[in-house]
A tleap script that builds the chain and sets N, CA, C and O, in Angstrom:
source leaprc.protein.ff14SB
mol = sequence {
  NMET ASN ASN TRP PHE VAL ARG SER PRO PHE
  LYS ASN ARG THR TRP GLN ASP ALA VAL MET
  VAL GLY LYS PHE THR LEU TYR GLY ILE ARG
  ASN THR ALA ALA ARG LYS ASN ILE SER GLU
  MET MET PRO GLY ASP LYS ALA ILE PHE TYR
  HIE ASN LYS ALA VAL HIE GLY ILE MET GLU
  VAL ILE SER GLU PRO TYR GLN ASP PRO THR
  THR SER ASP ASN TRP LEU SER VAL ASP PHE
  LEU PRO VAL LYS THR PHE ALA LYS PRO ILE
  THR LEU ASN GLN ILE LYS GLN ASN GLU GLN
  LEU SER HIE THR SER ILE ILE ARG GLN PRO
  ARG VAL SER VAL HIE ARG LEU TRP ALA VAL
  ASP PHE PHE CGLU
}
set mol.1.N position { 23.813 -16.459 23.556 }
set mol.1.CA position { 24.590 -15.145 22.417 }
set mol.1.C position { 24.921 -15.544 21.508 }
set mol.1.O position { 25.415 -16.642 21.252 }
set mol.2.N position { 24.646 -14.532 20.770 }
set mol.2.CA position { 24.758 -14.676 19.013 }
set mol.2.C position { 25.909 -13.781 18.857 }
set mol.2.O position { 25.858 -12.573 19.091 }
set mol.3.N position { 27.154 -14.537 18.375 }
set mol.3.CA position { 27.506 -13.746 17.317 }
set mol.3.C position { 27.774 -13.423 16.147 }
set mol.3.O position { 27.354 -14.255 15.342 }
set mol.4.N position { 28.346 -12.483 15.653 }
set mol.4.CA position { 27.779 -11.271 14.401 }
set mol.4.C position { 28.915 -11.116 13.669 }
set mol.4.O position { 29.966 -11.284 14.286 }
set mol.5.N position { 28.978 -10.849 12.553 }
set mol.5.CA position { 29.754 -9.863 11.487 }
set mol.5.C position { 29.106 -8.781 11.392 }
set mol.5.O position { 27.875 -8.792 11.412 }
set mol.6.N position { 30.024 -7.318 11.235 }
set mol.6.CA position { 29.404 -6.490 11.059 }
set mol.6.C position { 30.778 -5.835 10.183 }
set mol.6.O position { 31.955 -5.805 10.545 }
set mol.7.N position { 30.266 -5.422 9.132 }
set mol.7.CA position { 31.277 -4.481 8.666 }
set mol.7.C position { 31.264 -2.940 8.332 }
set mol.7.O position { 31.003 -2.908 7.129 }
set mol.8.N position { 31.400 -1.745 8.748 }
set mol.8.CA position { 31.460 -0.693 8.780 }
set mol.8.C position { 31.275 -0.012 7.662 }
set mol.8.O position { 32.064 0.066 6.720 }
set mol.9.N position { 29.911 0.633 7.793 }
set mol.9.CA position { 29.724 1.011 6.340 }
set mol.9.C position { 30.350 2.262 6.481 }
set mol.9.O position { 30.185 3.028 5.531 }
set mol.10.N position { 30.788 2.522 7.092 }
set mol.10.CA position { 31.930 4.476 6.627 }
set mol.10.C position { 33.364 4.366 6.386 }
set mol.10.O position { 34.112 3.838 7.209 }
set mol.11.N position { 33.726 4.803 5.391 }
set mol.11.CA position { 34.862 4.637 4.648 }
set mol.11.C position { 35.729 5.472 5.803 }
set mol.11.O position { 36.927 5.215 5.684 }
set mol.12.N position { 35.399 6.552 7.062 }
set mol.12.CA position { 36.497 7.330 7.338 }
set mol.12.C position { 36.031 7.223 8.924 }
set mol.12.O position { 35.864 8.089 9.783 }
set mol.13.N position { 35.882 5.636 8.937 }
set mol.13.CA position { 35.399 5.453 10.772 }
set mol.13.C position { 36.039 3.682 10.605 }
set mol.13.O position { 35.525 2.662 10.146 }
set mol.14.N position { 37.189 3.935 11.138 }
set mol.14.CA position { 37.879 2.437 11.325 }
set mol.14.C position { 37.936 1.786 12.954 }
set mol.14.O position { 37.555 2.389 13.958 }
set mol.15.N position { 38.422 0.622 12.919 }
set mol.15.CA position { 38.718 -0.007 14.291 }
set mol.15.C position { 39.647 1.101 15.041 }
set mol.15.O position { 39.460 1.248 16.249 }
set mol.16.N position { 40.472 1.756 14.497 }
set mol.16.CA position { 41.207 2.563 15.520 }
set mol.16.C position { 39.688 3.754 16.221 }
set mol.16.O position { 39.429 3.841 17.421 }
set mol.17.N position { 39.189 4.247 15.494 }
set mol.17.CA position { 38.572 5.224 15.727 }
set mol.17.C position { 37.475 4.559 16.341 }
set mol.17.O position { 37.045 5.423 17.105 }
set mol.18.N position { 36.701 3.467 16.484 }
set mol.18.CA position { 36.078 3.235 17.524 }
set mol.18.C position { 36.384 2.795 18.642 }
set mol.18.O position { 35.611 2.634 19.586 }
set mol.19.N position { 37.750 2.529 18.609 }
set mol.19.CA position { 38.859 2.157 19.944 }
set mol.19.C position { 39.099 3.570 20.690 }
set mol.19.O position { 39.154 3.604 21.919 }
set mol.20.N position { 39.251 4.839 19.834 }
set mol.20.CA position { 39.851 5.801 20.639 }
set mol.20.C position { 38.188 6.705 21.433 }
set mol.20.O position { 37.897 7.310 22.464 }
set mol.21.N position { 37.522 6.272 20.163 }
set mol.21.CA position { 36.042 6.918 21.166 }
set mol.21.C position { 35.367 6.105 22.327 }
set mol.21.O position { 34.594 6.562 23.170 }
set mol.22.N position { 35.772 4.918 22.217 }
set mol.22.CA position { 35.476 3.168 22.843 }
set mol.22.C position { 34.252 3.079 22.855 }
set mol.22.O position { 33.822 2.626 23.916 }
set mol.23.N position { 33.070 3.467 21.677 }
set mol.23.CA position { 32.432 2.848 21.410 }
set mol.23.C position { 32.395 3.166 19.525 }
set mol.23.O position { 32.898 4.065 18.850 }
set mol.24.N position { 31.410 1.752 19.095 }
set mol.24.CA position { 31.120 2.206 18.125 }
set mol.24.C position { 29.576 2.238 17.254 }
set mol.24.O position { 29.033 1.138 17.150 }
set mol.25.N position { 28.983 3.218 16.743 }
set mol.25.CA position { 27.546 3.238 16.756 }
set mol.25.C position { 27.169 2.678 15.189 }
set mol.25.O position { 27.402 3.349 14.185 }
set mol.26.N position { 26.570 1.379 15.166 }
set mol.26.CA position { 26.401 1.169 13.558 }
set mol.26.C position { 25.202 2.229 13.387 }
set mol.26.O position { 24.512 2.616 14.330 }
set mol.27.N position { 25.051 2.645 12.050 }
set mol.27.CA position { 23.679 3.030 11.718 }
set mol.27.C position { 23.729 3.385 10.074 }
set mol.27.O position { 24.818 3.339 9.502 }
set mol.28.N position { 22.732 3.675 9.475 }
set mol.28.CA position { 23.110 3.911 7.744 }
set mol.28.C position { 22.568 2.650 7.143 }
set mol.28.O position { 22.347 2.607 5.933 }
set mol.29.N position { 22.333 1.583 7.951 }
set mol.29.CA position { 22.476 0.508 6.804 }
set mol.29.C position { 21.230 0.128 6.349 }
set mol.29.O position { 20.440 -0.402 7.131 }
set mol.30.N position { 20.887 0.361 4.970 }
set mol.30.CA position { 19.848 0.452 4.341 }
set mol.30.C position { 19.436 -1.037 3.253 }
set mol.30.O position { 19.043 -1.115 2.089 }
set mol.31.N position { 19.742 -2.024 4.258 }
set mol.31.CA position { 19.535 -3.268 3.614 }
set mol.31.C position { 18.388 -3.968 4.450 }
set mol.31.O position { 18.507 -3.690 5.643 }
set mol.32.N position { 17.286 -4.814 4.170 }
set mol.32.CA position { 16.753 -5.625 4.216 }
set mol.32.C position { 17.399 -6.712 5.246 }
set mol.32.O position { 17.430 -6.652 6.475 }
set mol.33.N position { 17.797 -7.508 4.562 }
set mol.33.CA position { 18.482 -8.898 5.630 }
set mol.33.C position { 19.378 -7.963 6.297 }
set mol.33.O position { 18.503 -7.619 7.092 }
set mol.34.N position { 20.568 -7.125 6.716 }
set mol.34.CA position { 21.059 -6.776 7.691 }
set mol.34.C position { 19.823 -5.944 8.252 }
set mol.34.O position { 20.128 -6.130 9.430 }
set mol.35.N position { 18.983 -5.383 8.314 }
set mol.35.CA position { 17.853 -4.957 9.283 }
set mol.35.C position { 17.643 -6.475 10.289 }
set mol.35.O position { 17.941 -6.753 11.451 }
set mol.36.N position { 17.110 -7.084 9.385 }
set mol.36.CA position { 16.580 -8.073 9.953 }
set mol.36.C position { 17.573 -8.766 11.095 }
set mol.36.O position { 17.024 -9.438 11.968 }
set mol.37.N position { 18.835 -8.639 11.109 }
set mol.37.CA position { 19.981 -9.288 12.032 }
set mol.37.C position { 20.375 -8.579 12.502 }
set mol.37.O position { 21.227 -9.110 13.215 }
set mol.38.N position { 20.384 -7.224 12.712 }
set mol.38.CA position { 20.565 -5.745 13.516 }
set mol.38.C position { 19.111 -6.192 14.833 }
set mol.38.O position { 19.127 -6.212 16.064 }
set mol.39.N position { 18.035 -6.484 13.845 }
set mol.39.CA position { 16.754 -6.892 14.671 }
set mol.39.C position { 16.832 -7.814 16.305 }
set mol.39.O position { 16.205 -7.746 17.362 }
set mol.40.N position { 17.993 -8.670 15.764 }
set mol.40.CA position { 17.790 -9.760 16.547 }
set mol.40.C position { 19.205 -9.876 17.384 }
set mol.40.O position { 19.509 -10.921 17.959 }
set mol.41.N position { 20.166 -8.530 17.401 }
set mol.41.CA position { 20.977 -8.462 17.996 }
set mol.41.C position { 20.950 -8.218 20.053 }
set mol.41.O position { 19.992 -7.658 20.587 }
set mol.42.N position { 21.579 -8.498 20.482 }
set mol.42.CA position { 20.931 -8.760 22.061 }
set mol.42.C position { 22.278 -7.934 23.298 }
set mol.42.O position { 23.300 -8.615 23.208 }
set mol.43.N position { 22.394 -7.259 23.880 }
set mol.43.CA position { 23.545 -6.854 24.868 }
set mol.43.C position { 24.482 -8.248 24.943 }
set mol.43.O position { 24.110 -9.402 24.731 }
set mol.44.N position { 25.286 -7.957 25.166 }
set mol.44.CA position { 26.507 -9.352 25.280 }
set mol.44.C position { 26.733 -10.016 24.750 }
set mol.44.O position { 27.570 -10.882 25.006 }
set mol.45.N position { 25.715 -9.849 23.209 }
set mol.45.CA position { 26.573 -10.581 21.612 }
set mol.45.C position { 28.141 -9.868 21.012 }
set mol.45.O position { 28.587 -8.801 20.590 }
set mol.46.N position { 28.495 -11.018 21.259 }
set mol.46.CA position { 30.173 -10.334 20.089 }
set mol.46.C position { 29.711 -10.200 18.590 }
set mol.46.O position { 28.660 -10.599 18.089 }
set mol.47.N position { 30.632 -9.618 18.076 }
set mol.47.CA position { 30.892 -9.255 16.804 }
set mol.47.C position { 32.403 -8.770 16.403 }
set mol.47.O position { 33.293 -8.309 17.117 }
set mol.48.N position { 32.362 -9.080 14.810 }
set mol.48.CA position { 33.468 -8.917 14.559 }
set mol.48.C position { 33.795 -7.673 13.547 }
set mol.48.O position { 33.132 -7.634 12.511 }
set mol.49.N position { 34.830 -6.594 13.791 }
set mol.49.CA position { 34.454 -5.881 12.784 }
set mol.49.C position { 35.308 -5.560 11.873 }
set mol.49.O position { 36.490 -5.318 12.118 }
set mol.50.N position { 34.560 -5.516 10.239 }
set mol.50.CA position { 34.622 -5.791 9.592 }
set mol.50.C position { 35.643 -4.274 8.613 }
set mol.50.O position { 34.854 -3.391 8.277 }
set mol.51.N position { 36.611 -4.077 8.344 }
set mol.51.CA position { 36.439 -2.268 7.337 }
set mol.51.C position { 37.938 -2.742 6.629 }
set mol.51.O position { 38.907 -3.154 7.267 }
set mol.52.N position { 37.865 -2.581 5.233 }
set mol.52.CA position { 38.475 -2.040 4.254 }
set mol.52.C position { 39.261 -3.740 4.228 }
set mol.52.O position { 40.456 -3.779 4.521 }
set mol.53.N position { 38.861 -4.477 4.031 }
set mol.53.CA position { 39.437 -5.412 3.954 }
set mol.53.C position { 39.792 -6.363 4.567 }
set mol.53.O position { 40.190 -7.385 4.008 }
set mol.54.N position { 39.723 -6.219 5.835 }
set mol.54.CA position { 40.340 -6.835 6.562 }
set mol.54.C position { 39.195 -6.852 8.056 }
set mol.54.O position { 38.383 -5.953 8.273 }
set mol.55.N position { 39.401 -8.176 9.016 }
set mol.55.CA position { 38.846 -7.746 10.700 }
set mol.55.C position { 40.021 -7.104 11.527 }
set mol.55.O position { 41.240 -7.177 11.367 }
set mol.56.N position { 39.427 -6.599 12.252 }
set mol.56.CA position { 40.170 -5.614 12.926 }
set mol.56.C position { 40.200 -5.615 14.575 }
set mol.56.O position { 40.833 -4.932 15.380 }
set mol.57.N position { 39.308 -6.604 14.716 }
set mol.57.CA position { 39.155 -6.895 16.195 }
set mol.57.C position { 37.714 -7.017 16.380 }
set mol.57.O position { 36.941 -7.005 15.421 }
set mol.58.N position { 37.136 -7.194 18.229 }
set mol.58.CA position { 35.614 -8.003 18.412 }
set mol.58.C position { 35.551 -6.846 19.383 }
set mol.58.O position { 36.261 -6.187 20.144 }
set mol.59.N position { 33.714 -7.015 18.726 }
set mol.59.CA position { 33.106 -5.817 20.117 }
set mol.59.C position { 32.227 -6.961 20.762 }
set mol.59.O position { 32.330 -8.186 20.688 }
set mol.60.N position { 31.213 -6.044 21.503 }
set mol.60.CA position { 30.612 -6.747 22.221 }
set mol.60.C position { 28.859 -5.124 22.231 }
set mol.60.O position { 28.715 -4.019 22.754 }
set mol.61.N position { 28.102 -5.934 21.422 }
set mol.61.CA position { 26.923 -5.427 21.730 }
set mol.61.C position { 26.567 -4.833 23.202 }
set mol.61.O position { 26.788 -5.491 24.219 }
set mol.62.N position { 25.893 -3.293 23.231 }
set mol.62.CA position { 25.966 -2.621 24.990 }
set mol.62.C position { 24.413 -2.329 24.463 }
set mol.62.O position { 23.623 -2.739 25.313 }
set mol.63.N position { 23.847 -1.836 23.496 }
set mol.63.CA position { 22.776 -1.968 23.520 }
set mol.63.C position { 21.538 -2.282 22.914 }
set mol.63.O position { 21.726 -2.346 21.699 }
set mol.64.N position { 20.139 -2.548 23.258 }
set mol.64.CA position { 19.226 -3.196 21.933 }
set mol.64.C position { 18.848 -2.126 20.447 }
set mol.64.O position { 18.908 -0.936 20.134 }
set mol.65.N position { 18.567 -3.046 20.029 }
set mol.65.CA position { 18.330 -2.102 18.252 }
set mol.65.C position { 17.223 -1.294 18.688 }
set mol.65.O position { 16.325 -1.579 19.480 }
set mol.66.N position { 17.471 -0.068 17.935 }
set mol.66.CA position { 17.043 1.049 18.094 }
set mol.66.C position { 16.666 1.784 16.820 }
set mol.66.O position { 17.297 1.533 15.794 }
set mol.67.N position { 15.561 2.785 16.810 }
set mol.67.CA position { 15.700 3.828 15.616 }
set mol.67.C position { 16.425 3.981 14.986 }
set mol.67.O position { 17.246 4.391 15.806 }
set mol.68.N position { 17.191 4.031 13.600 }
set mol.68.CA position { 18.200 4.550 12.924 }
set mol.68.C position { 17.746 6.208 13.859 }
set mol.68.O position { 16.646 6.401 14.378 }
set mol.69.N position { 18.775 7.098 13.862 }
set mol.69.CA position { 18.452 8.543 14.363 }
set mol.69.C position { 18.650 9.737 12.651 }
set mol.69.O position { 18.248 10.886 12.467 }
set mol.70.N position { 19.339 8.894 11.815 }
set mol.70.CA position { 19.257 9.491 10.977 }
set mol.70.C position { 18.248 9.326 9.968 }
set mol.70.O position { 18.361 10.129 9.043 }
set mol.71.N position { 17.462 8.659 9.896 }
set mol.71.CA position { 16.312 8.500 9.402 }
set mol.71.C position { 14.869 8.702 9.858 }
set mol.71.O position { 14.542 8.592 11.040 }
set mol.72.N position { 14.226 8.929 9.114 }
set mol.72.CA position { 12.297 8.384 10.347 }
set mol.72.C position { 11.358 6.950 9.879 }
set mol.72.O position { 10.481 6.336 10.486 }
set mol.73.N position { 12.161 6.688 8.142 }
set mol.73.CA position { 11.959 5.262 8.376 }
set mol.73.C position { 12.365 4.476 9.301 }
set mol.73.O position { 12.955 4.704 10.357 }
set mol.74.N position { 11.706 2.756 8.429 }
set mol.74.CA position { 12.079 2.018 9.867 }
set mol.74.C position { 13.440 0.939 9.673 }
set mol.74.O position { 13.423 -0.239 9.316 }
set mol.75.N position { 14.392 1.650 9.979 }
set mol.75.CA position { 15.854 1.564 10.075 }
set mol.75.C position { 16.559 1.163 11.251 }
set mol.75.O position { 16.105 1.924 12.106 }
set mol.76.N position { 17.314 0.496 11.749 }
set mol.76.CA position { 18.058 0.098 13.055 }
set mol.76.C position { 19.153 0.524 13.149 }
set mol.76.O position { 19.901 0.484 12.173 }
set mol.77.N position { 19.627 1.141 14.549 }
set mol.77.CA position { 20.372 1.101 14.653 }
set mol.77.C position { 21.343 0.008 15.996 }
set mol.77.O position { 20.795 -0.982 16.481 }
set mol.78.N position { 22.329 0.299 16.276 }
set mol.78.CA position { 22.987 -0.691 17.649 }
set mol.78.C position { 24.262 -0.162 17.685 }
set mol.78.O position { 24.904 0.248 16.718 }
set mol.79.N position { 24.730 -0.202 19.289 }
set mol.79.CA position { 26.086 0.253 19.371 }
set mol.79.C position { 26.947 -0.846 20.169 }
set mol.79.O position { 26.229 -1.438 20.975 }
set mol.80.N position { 27.916 -1.166 20.173 }
set mol.80.CA position { 28.991 -1.656 20.274 }
set mol.80.C position { 29.943 -1.012 21.339 }
set mol.80.O position { 30.151 0.178 21.573 }
set mol.81.N position { 30.601 -2.439 22.068 }
set mol.81.CA position { 31.702 -1.827 23.271 }
set mol.81.C position { 33.056 -2.025 22.290 }
set mol.81.O position { 32.711 -3.160 21.961 }
set mol.82.N position { 34.313 -1.838 21.561 }
set mol.82.CA position { 35.581 -2.624 21.496 }
set mol.82.C position { 36.010 -3.182 22.376 }
set mol.82.O position { 35.992 -2.472 23.382 }
set mol.83.N position { 36.385 -4.073 22.527 }
set mol.83.CA position { 36.840 -5.456 23.689 }
set mol.83.C position { 38.434 -5.950 22.914 }
set mol.83.O position { 39.507 -6.179 23.472 }
set mol.84.N position { 38.202 -5.982 21.948 }
set mol.84.CA position { 39.422 -6.741 21.855 }
set mol.84.C position { 40.382 -6.366 20.320 }
set mol.84.O position { 39.825 -6.758 19.294 }
set mol.85.N position { 41.578 -5.739 20.152 }
set mol.85.CA position { 41.879 -5.710 18.854 }
set mol.85.C position { 43.200 -6.302 18.632 }
set mol.85.O position { 44.159 -6.152 19.390 }
set mol.86.N position { 43.192 -7.296 17.056 }
set mol.86.CA position { 43.429 -8.250 16.849 }
set mol.86.C position { 44.766 -7.402 16.622 }
set mol.86.O position { 44.719 -6.341 16.001 }
set mol.87.N position { 46.116 -7.971 17.215 }
set mol.87.CA position { 47.630 -7.669 16.392 }
set mol.87.C position { 47.805 -7.587 14.804 }
set mol.87.O position { 48.572 -6.825 14.215 }
set mol.88.N position { 47.086 -8.368 14.325 }
set mol.88.CA position { 47.418 -8.381 12.725 }
set mol.88.C position { 46.071 -8.448 12.312 }
set mol.88.O position { 45.523 -9.387 12.889 }
set mol.89.N position { 45.243 -7.791 11.487 }
set mol.89.CA position { 43.974 -7.680 10.669 }
set mol.89.C position { 43.867 -9.218 10.279 }
set mol.89.O position { 44.782 -10.031 10.409 }
set mol.90.N position { 43.091 -9.379 9.973 }
set mol.90.CA position { 42.303 -10.939 9.188 }
set mol.90.C position { 42.218 -10.437 8.129 }
set mol.90.O position { 41.313 -9.604 8.076 }
set mol.91.N position { 42.881 -10.598 7.056 }
set mol.91.CA position { 42.359 -10.389 5.613 }
set mol.91.C position { 41.089 -10.860 4.896 }
set mol.91.O position { 40.562 -11.834 5.434 }
set mol.92.N position { 40.528 -10.421 3.882 }
set mol.92.CA position { 39.421 -11.506 3.401 }
set mol.92.C position { 39.727 -12.067 2.430 }
set mol.92.O position { 38.875 -12.356 1.591 }
set mol.93.N position { 41.174 -12.412 2.256 }
set mol.93.CA position { 41.761 -13.711 1.642 }
set mol.93.C position { 41.687 -14.954 2.888 }
set mol.93.O position { 41.339 -16.101 2.610 }
set mol.94.N position { 41.983 -14.623 3.966 }
set mol.94.CA position { 42.062 -15.525 4.911 }
set mol.94.C position { 40.995 -15.930 5.197 }
set mol.94.O position { 40.850 -17.146 5.313 }
set mol.95.N position { 40.027 -15.150 5.379 }
set mol.95.CA position { 38.437 -15.597 5.214 }
set mol.95.C position { 37.768 -16.563 4.374 }
set mol.95.O position { 36.729 -17.133 4.706 }
set mol.96.N position { 38.224 -16.697 3.556 }
set mol.96.CA position { 37.839 -16.602 2.398 }
set mol.96.C position { 39.170 -18.230 2.246 }
set mol.96.O position { 38.628 -18.953 1.410 }
set mol.97.N position { 39.870 -18.593 2.485 }
set mol.97.CA position { 40.509 -19.632 3.065 }
set mol.97.C position { 40.075 -20.677 3.600 }
set mol.97.O position { 40.054 -21.876 3.325 }
set mol.98.N position { 39.495 -19.582 4.965 }
set mol.98.CA position { 38.988 -20.820 6.298 }
set mol.98.C position { 37.751 -21.522 6.289 }
set mol.98.O position { 36.605 -21.077 6.351 }
set mol.99.N position { 38.151 -22.643 6.206 }
set mol.99.CA position { 37.229 -23.669 6.058 }
set mol.99.C position { 35.846 -23.408 6.392 }
set mol.99.O position { 34.965 -23.267 5.544 }
set mol.100.N position { 35.648 -23.339 7.783 }
set mol.100.CA position { 34.250 -23.100 8.630 }
set mol.100.C position { 34.076 -21.471 7.872 }
set mol.100.O position { 32.998 -21.534 7.280 }
set mol.101.N position { 34.490 -20.514 7.724 }
set mol.101.CA position { 34.545 -19.297 6.942 }
set mol.101.C position { 33.717 -18.909 5.203 }
set mol.101.O position { 32.787 -18.194 4.832 }
set mol.102.N position { 34.751 -19.898 4.500 }
set mol.102.CA position { 34.219 -19.757 3.513 }
set mol.102.C position { 33.274 -20.029 2.523 }
set mol.102.O position { 33.357 -19.786 1.320 }
set mol.103.N position { 32.110 -20.707 3.322 }
set mol.103.CA position { 31.010 -20.495 2.465 }
set mol.103.C position { 29.990 -20.066 3.432 }
set mol.103.O position { 29.019 -20.821 3.367 }
set mol.104.N position { 29.844 -19.100 4.338 }
set mol.104.CA position { 29.027 -17.943 5.286 }
set mol.104.C position { 28.753 -17.527 4.216 }
set mol.104.O position { 29.363 -17.764 3.174 }
set mol.105.N position { 27.496 -16.644 4.396 }
set mol.105.CA position { 26.485 -15.028 4.262 }
set mol.105.C position { 27.731 -14.183 3.651 }
set mol.105.O position { 27.817 -13.565 2.590 }
set mol.106.N position { 28.617 -14.368 4.647 }
set mol.106.CA position { 30.229 -13.142 4.487 }
set mol.106.C position { 30.382 -13.297 2.925 }
set mol.106.O position { 30.032 -12.445 2.107 }
set mol.107.N position { 31.010 -14.623 2.612 }
set mol.107.CA position { 31.142 -14.182 0.864 }
set mol.107.C position { 30.236 -14.744 0.142 }
set mol.107.O position { 30.533 -15.017 -1.021 }
set mol.108.N position { 28.589 -15.134 0.762 }
set mol.108.CA position { 28.045 -15.630 -0.725 }
set mol.108.C position { 27.564 -14.130 -0.920 }
set mol.108.O position { 27.719 -13.467 -1.945 }
set mol.109.N position { 26.961 -13.724 0.240 }
set mol.109.CA position { 26.495 -11.979 0.456 }
set mol.109.C position { 26.600 -10.977 0.399 }
set mol.109.O position { 25.809 -10.168 0.884 }
set mol.110.N position { 27.880 -10.644 -0.379 }
set mol.110.CA position { 28.931 -9.586 0.488 }
set mol.110.C position { 28.768 -8.268 0.265 }
set mol.110.O position { 29.686 -7.490 0.528 }
set mol.111.N position { 27.671 -7.870 -0.209 }
set mol.111.CA position { 27.019 -6.330 0.049 }
set mol.111.C position { 26.237 -6.252 1.405 }
set mol.111.O position { 26.169 -5.122 1.888 }
set mol.112.N position { 25.762 -7.057 1.952 }
set mol.112.CA position { 24.901 -7.464 3.310 }
set mol.112.C position { 26.248 -6.827 4.211 }
set mol.112.O position { 27.410 -7.187 4.021 }
set mol.113.N position { 25.751 -5.651 5.378 }
set mol.113.CA position { 26.634 -5.352 6.203 }
set mol.113.C position { 26.271 -6.026 7.354 }
set mol.113.O position { 27.059 -5.622 8.210 }
set mol.114.N position { 25.570 -6.771 7.816 }
set mol.114.CA position { 25.610 -7.750 9.525 }
set mol.114.C position { 25.136 -9.135 8.634 }
set mol.114.O position { 24.249 -9.322 7.802 }
set mol.115.N position { 26.092 -9.928 9.184 }
set mol.115.CA position { 25.899 -11.250 9.135 }
set mol.115.C position { 25.450 -12.537 10.580 }
set mol.115.O position { 26.253 -12.499 11.513 }
set mol.116.N position { 24.796 -13.112 10.664 }
set mol.116.CA position { 25.242 -13.992 11.848 }
set mol.116.C position { 26.405 -14.531 11.128 }
set mol.116.O position { 26.756 -14.518 9.948 }
set mol.117.N position { 27.080 -15.197 12.641 }
set mol.117.CA position { 28.074 -16.043 12.328 }
set mol.117.C position { 27.936 -17.505 13.415 }
set mol.117.O position { 27.844 -17.626 14.636 }
set mol.118.N position { 27.975 -18.389 12.377 }
set mol.118.CA position { 27.699 -19.736 13.176 }
set mol.118.C position { 29.419 -20.069 13.928 }
set mol.118.O position { 29.838 -20.403 15.036 }
set mol.119.N position { 29.695 -19.919 13.304 }
set mol.119.CA position { 31.618 -20.383 13.778 }
set mol.119.C position { 32.164 -19.385 14.830 }
set mol.119.O position { 32.019 -18.163 14.848 }
set mol.120.N position { 32.765 -20.112 15.623 }
set mol.120.CA position { 33.249 -18.954 16.702 }
set mol.120.C position { 34.920 -18.746 16.656 }
set mol.120.O position { 35.327 -17.964 17.516 }
set mol.121.N position { 35.868 -19.288 15.844 }
set mol.121.CA position { 36.828 -19.071 15.965 }
set mol.121.C position { 37.353 -17.892 16.508 }
set mol.121.O position { 38.296 -18.064 17.280 }
set mol.122.N position { 36.906 -16.468 16.263 }
set mol.122.CA position { 37.372 -15.553 16.350 }
set mol.122.C position { 37.343 -14.961 17.355 }
set mol.122.O position { 37.934 -13.887 17.471 }
set mol.123.N position { 36.180 -15.883 18.994 }
set mol.123.CA position { 35.621 -15.454 19.878 }
set mol.123.C position { 36.569 -16.301 20.780 }
set mol.123.O position { 36.433 -15.839 21.913 }
set mol.124.N position { 37.434 -17.291 20.805 }
set mol.124.CA position { 37.769 -17.792 21.988 }
set mol.124.C position { 39.021 -17.161 21.943 }
set mol.124.O position { 39.816 -17.299 22.873 }
savepdb mol mol.pdb
quit
């Protein structure tokens, strides 16, 4: 099982929206590094949901990657189930101060929407 960092590319689709709908679909990602990461996702993997400079909760991958329905080009989508809402969002500054996360690709490549997480603090 892998752990992922997923940044919502949608300004108007928040964690509360994902919880209310009961599902979050990641689509519209147009970055080759993110596409590679999406292609490696498997049902049962866990992901943290990042939006508006904070991590709001944990999701579970519930589909295998599939063709992004917003394009006929070779881009991917994947579906998630929200499973845990954090009582208090974890801010970007807190992530930068976390010794395990401060040197990850989340900080080094901030424009990439999907990163593999090697640290598991969020998932315990």
